[in-house]
Structures are given as C-alpha cells and as structure tokens.
C-alpha positions in Angstrom: 1.8 14.5 -46.3 -0.8 12.6 -49.1 -4.1 14.5 -48.8 -5.9 11.2 -47.9 -3.1 11.4 -44.7 -4.4 15.4 -44.2 -8.0 13.8 -44.8 -7.3 11.5 -41.2 -5.6 14.0 -39.1 -8.5 16.4 -39.9 -11.1 13.5 -38.3 -8.8 12.1 -35.6 -8.6 16.2 -34.6 -12.3 16.8 -34.9 -13.6 13.3 -32.7 -10.1 13.4 -30.6 -10.2 17.1 -29.4 -6.6 17.3 -30.2 -7.0 21.5 -31.0 -4.9 23.6 -28.1 -6.6 27.2 -27.5 -4.1 30.0 -27.6 -5.1 33.6 -26.1 -3.8 37.0 -27.3 -4.2 39.7 -24.8 -7.1 42.7 -26.2 -5.4 45.1 -24.2 -8.0 48.7 -23.2 -5.5 51.6 -23.0 -7.5 53.9 -21.9 -7.3 52.0 -18.5 -4.4 49.7 -18.3 -5.4 46.6 -18.1 -6.5 43.6 -20.1 -9.8 44.3 -22.2 -10.3 40.4 -23.3 -8.6 38.3 -24.8 -9.0 35.9 -28.6 -9.5 33.0 -28.6 -6.8 31.2 -30.9 -6.6 27.4 -32.2 -4.1 25.4 -32.9 -3.9 21.8 -34.4 -1.1 19.1 -33.1 1.8 20.6 -32.3 4.3 20.3 -35.6 1.5 18.5 -37.8 0.6 19.6 -41.1 -2.9 21.2 -39.8 -0.9 22.9 -36.3 -1.1 26.7 -37.8 -5.1 27.9 -37.6 -4.8 29.2 -41.9 -4.0 25.7 -42.9 -6.3 23.8 -40.7 -9.4 25.6 -40.9 -8.9 26.4 -44.8 -8.3 22.5 -45.4 -11.4 21.6 -42.9 -13.3 24.6 -45.0 -12.9 22.4 -48.3 -13.7 19.1 -46.5 -17.1 19.9 -45.7 -16.1 20.9 -42.0 -15.5 23.8 -41.3 -18.8 24.1 -38.9 -17.8 21.1 -36.8 -14.3 22.8 -36.2 -15.6 26.0 -35.1 -18.1 23.8 -32.5 -15.3 22.3 -31.6 -12.8 24.6 -31.5 -15.1 27.5 -29.8 -16.7 24.8 -27.0 -13.0 24.1 -26.0 -11.7 27.8 -25.8 -14.8 28.4 -23.8 -14.2 25.6 -21.4 -10.5 26.8 -20.5 -11.4 30.3 -20.9 -14.1 29.5 -17.7 -11.1 27.3 -15.9 -8.6 30.4 -15.7 -11.7 32.2 -13.7 -11.1 35.6 -15.5 -13.1 38.9 -15.9 -12.4 40.8 -19.5 -14.4 39.2 -22.6 -13.4 36.4 -24.5 -13.3 36.7 -28.6 -14.6 33.5 -30.3 -13.8 34.0 -34.4 -16.7 32.1 -36.2 -17.1 31.8 -39.7 -20.6 33.8 -41.3 -21.7 29.6 -42.8 -21.2 28.5 -38.8 -23.4 31.4 -37.4 -25.9 30.5 -39.1 -26.4 27.0 -40.0 -29.3 25.6 -38.3 -27.6 22.5 -36.3 -24.7 25.1 -35.3 -25.8 24.8 -31.7 -24.2 28.5 -30.8 -27.2 28.2 -29.3 -26.8 25.5 -26.5 -23.2 26.4 -27.2 -24.2 29.9 -25.2 -25.9 28.0 -22.2 -23.0 26.2 -21.7 -20.7 28.8 -21.5 -22.9 31.0 -19.0 -23.3 27.2 -16.9 -19.8 26.9 -16.5 -19.2 30.4 -15.1 -18.8 32.3 -18.9 -21.9 34.1 -19.7 -23.3 35.5 -23.0 -22.5 39.2 -22.4 -18.7 38.3 -21.7 -18.8 36.6 -25.3 -17.7 38.4 -28.0 -18.7 36.8 -31.5 -15.3 38.0 -34.9 -17.3 37.0 -37.4 -14.4 36.0 -39.9 -14.6 37.5 -43.4 -11.7 34.5 -44.5 -14.9 33.1 -46.4 -18.0 34.3 -47.9 -20.9 35.0 -46.6 -23.7 33.6 -49.1 -26.5 35.4 -47.6 -25.7 38.8 -46.2 -29.4 38.8 -44.4 -29.5 35.2 -42.6 -26.0 36.2 -41.4 -27.5 39.6 -40.1 -30.8 37.9 -38.7 -28.8 35.2 -36.9 -25.7 37.4 -35.3 -29.0 39.6 -33.8 -31.1 36.4 -32.6 -26.7 36.1 -30.3 -27.4 40.1 -29.3 -30.4 39.2 -27.9 -29.0 37.3 -25.6 -26.2 39.2 -24.4 -23.8 38.6 -27.0 -21.2 41.3 -28.7 -20.4 40.7 -32.5 -17.1 41.5 -33.9 -16.1 41.9 -37.4 -12.6 40.7 -37.6 -9.5 41.5 -40.0 -11.2 44.3 -41.2 -10.2 45.5 -45.1 -8.6 42.1 -45.4 -11.9 40.0 -46.3 -15.0 39.6 -49.0 -17.3 42.5 -47.7 -15.5 45.2 -46.1 -18.1 48.5 -45.6 -20.8 47.1 -46.7 -20.5 43.9 -43.9 -20.1 46.8 -41.4 -22.8 49.1 -42.2 -25.3 46.1 -42.6 -24.7 43.9 -39.5 -23.6 47.3 -37.7 -20.8 45.5 -35.3 -19.8 46.6 -31.8 -16.3 46.2 -32.6 -14.2 46.3 -36.0 -10.9 45.2 -35.7 -8.8 46.5 -38.2 -6.5 44.1 -39.7 -2.7 44.2 -39.3 -1.4 44.4 -43.1 -2.2 48.3 -42.2 -0.7 48.6 -39.3 2.6 47.0 -40.1 5.2 49.7 -41.2 2.0 52.2 -40.3 5.1 55.3 -38.8 6.6 55.2 -42.2 3.7 54.0 -44.8 1.5 57.7 -45.0 -1.4 56.2 -47.2 -2.1 53.3 -43.8 -1.5 56.2 -41.6 -5.2 57.9 -43.5 -7.0 54.7 -43.8 -6.4 54.1 -40.2 -7.5 57.9 -38.9 -10.2 57.1 -41.5 -11.3 54.0 -40.4 -11.2 55.8 -36.6 -13.4 58.3 -37.1 -16.4 56.4 -39.0 -15.6 53.7 -35.6 -16.5 57.3 -33.5 -19.4 58.4 -35.4 -21.2 55.2 -35.8 -20.8 54.7 -32.6 -18.9 50.9 -32.5 -15.6 50.1 -30.9 -12.5 50.0 -33.3 -9.0 47.1 -32.0 -6.0 47.6 -34.3 -4.4 43.9 -34.8 -1.3 43.5 -35.8 0.6 46.0 -33.4 4.7 44.1 -33.8 7.1 47.1 -33.0 7.5 50.8 -30.4 6.8 52.6 -33.7 3.6 51.3 -34.4 2.6 51.3 -30.8 3.2 54.7 -30.9 1.2 56.0 -34.3 -2.3 54.2 -32.9 -1.5 55.2 -28.9 -1.4 59.0 -30.5 -4.2 58.5 -32.9 -6.3 58.2 -29.9 -7.0 54.7 -30.3 -8.3 52.6 -27.5 -7.5 48.8 -27.9 -4.8 47.5 -29.0 -3.6 43.7 -30.2 -0.6 42.2 -31.5 2.7 40.7 -30.6 3.8 44.3 -29.2 1.3 44.0 -26.8 1.3 40.5 -25.3 1.7 36.7 -27.5 -0.6 34.7 -27.9 -0.7 32.0 -25.1 -2.4 29.0 -23.4 -4.4 30.6 -19.9 -2.1 30.7 -16.0 -5.6 27.9 -14.4 -5.3 27.9 -11.1 
C-alpha cells in the first residue's frame, strides 16, 4: 500500500472510529479467577493497519499517536462497561498522551465512571515503545491520575527505553514483564535468573508482577512454581471480544 493510501486509511480509522477491541485476561493463580483484562486495539481486519504494532507505529510517524490513543481507550472503556465485568481494565497509553495537556484523560475517566467504570477499576499501562522525553512530567501526570484512584503499570518491562529507572522513579503498582524473558524460560538459565530477580524486586518494592507471554505448559509451570500470582499469555487465554449480554 502506498504511503498516501495508508495515511488516508488512518484518517478514516480515526474519523469513523474503525477500531475493534480485544480483551486478554490477566489471571490470578492465587485466587483462581480473572483479575483483569488488557484492552488491545485492532485496525480494520486484513488491512495494513490491522496489527497494533503497525497501527500505532504509523500513527506515531504521522503525528497522530495521541489521537489514536484517545479513540482506542474511549472505545475500550465503553465496550468494557457494556460487558458488566467487575475486574480491572488495563489500558495502554503512550507517555506522549499521558503528558499532553489536551489528552483529556481526566474527562475520559469521568466518562468511564459515569458509564459504570470507576477510576479504581482502571490501570494505565505506560508503554515503553515510544520514549518519554520528560520523565518528571510523566510522573507528575501519572500522580494526578493516581489521585483520582487510577493504578499504574509499566508495560513490556525489559524491552523499552528506561527500564529500572522508570520503575524506581514512577513507583508503579504493577510491573508487566515482557514476554521475551518468558519464552523457553524452562530451558534458559539466564532468563530464569532474570525473572527470579524481578520477582524478588517486586516483592521488596511493594508492586505486583504480571508475567506476560506465557505460551506453553512448561513456561506456565516454571512461573507458577516461582510463586508469581498474575499471569497473561496465549496459554492462559487468547485476546477476544467480550460477550455483551
């Protein structure tokens, strides 16, 4: 597809809100039940912008990342509310959107609360795919939303720009460990040691660890034996549309 055609497609997606929302379960092994659901945006099916990496990366290059974040998160909250679930909803937002003065996250949360999704059920996942230019501004914005009752997660930990510094400075409620470190962990000593270290740090620093990308029984068994509570991945459950009654 030509770049001009793709630009037109992105404009149409934003104008007409042509996004589907899939929800992937985050499961609590201790409680033996769903803890929350991560909202995952998808573009039009079979289009060049269907997959999230292509969709959000292209929006970033076109200067429309914040607009896409707003549309996708508003749709996710609306669809989550319609499903009448009691668990938490995890919403991915870029640092650029979180810190922008016109992001309207506050009005979005107020809208969610009016529709039946109170801020206490919302977890903002700070994505590390796009570098934060001003960490202090990001922290200030996140603290504002925390004061409303929202929780904060660092997504894809270990695969982004800031790593441990972001963890220590933001003091998140959740660390979501990138799936790279889980793949074949049962046969990779270095990955085992890394996950054990991260688990130890989360315990000592008082935040919850969510291990992403669990795809096999062997990976699941290792993570479970390690004492991790919150897990996510294809072995746990595939992303899917929520059933609305």
